[in-house]
Phi, psi and omega in degrees: 000315185287323176299324186268349184225146175256103187264122184299128181100342180257138173293139179295137187225146174236133181246146176204161186262135181225114178050044178075015182228149182278143179226134183238130185241130185248142178275112180237022181299129180082004182245158177233139181292155174301321180299311180298316180306314185287344173286338177273328183188164182289161173293137178244171178304315180296324177296315181295317179301313182294323179299309183288331175294315181287330180293314177300322181295319186287327178295320178294323178291325179296331179301325182296337185247019178051043176254140183278131175296347182292345182266005176278138179265123182247019176291141180303336177286344185252359177258123183242151182238141173214121177052042177084355181252141184251140186237154188237149172269129175261120182239104185307328185271005185296126179262346181269135183286163182297324181294316179290322179296317178294320178298319176297322177296322179295324179295325176296319173303314179301317181284330191254358180282140176297124183291347176274346178275089187299320180292320179295320181293318182301310186290322184291320176290325180290323175296315184296315182297317179295333178276359173284338180293144181290139175056038179285155184257119184296321178298322182289322181291315180296312183297320181294319174301311181294323178294317180301316180298322180292318178297320179295322181295315180295322181292324182290320178297323180290322179299316179297327180288320184288334188282127174245116188286127181256109186256144178241126173237139180302128177107344179295145177262128178251139177287134179211153178289332178279166178296143181295145182241131175278135178221158178245174180301109179072353177066037184254348185300323191273354185262142176297153182305316186299322179294321182297321180292320177298322178295321180291324178293318175297319177299323178288330180292325179294318177299318179300314180292329179293314186266351181114173186273003180289343178263136181251133181281149183282064186300310187301314183294322182289318180296321180300314175308313181299317178298319179300316178299315181294325177291323179292330176297317187294322187255000000 
């Protein structure tokens, strides 16, 4: 079946006997294993979604060829990626069931996901938790996760559509029942220059108290400027 058909999502394979044992060779030209990719960077949310989507698709494709998903290898060394698409190895002699293999894959996701990727952490732990159940169905788990992600995305889009951004720009006139008030930038134009300088000294004192006594305010320069202002006022 594998020799005579090219099944979408499965690596092309050739089998031959060597010293009384079966040997399988897979075509991986232009592809990189998941293990190799995680050596270059952590597992991401996008990677997890792509892997489980492609895994679900290949299992559905295999049904048409009467192939059991229990023969899929889900070891990170046996999952290959090319241009964002993931391919899987079908190993007829595999003795580990798909449920156990997928559970181990979710453990790999949990270990290798970037802990700053909140979406990636959420989905990796959710998958791992769901595979702890006895006799869980892998297709059901993947479909449930994907449906939850789709619902969350739709809810987020709906929230963005309902949100109307209210922007304020300096100088805009707002309608109000009270009489309009004229104001200037920072309200400094009506204050004497000497009062403004005193405010600057007081402001620096606040910063000094906030960060400790190690910072000295430029008191001399400011006071010198204040004296100059007072002199200009007299003359």
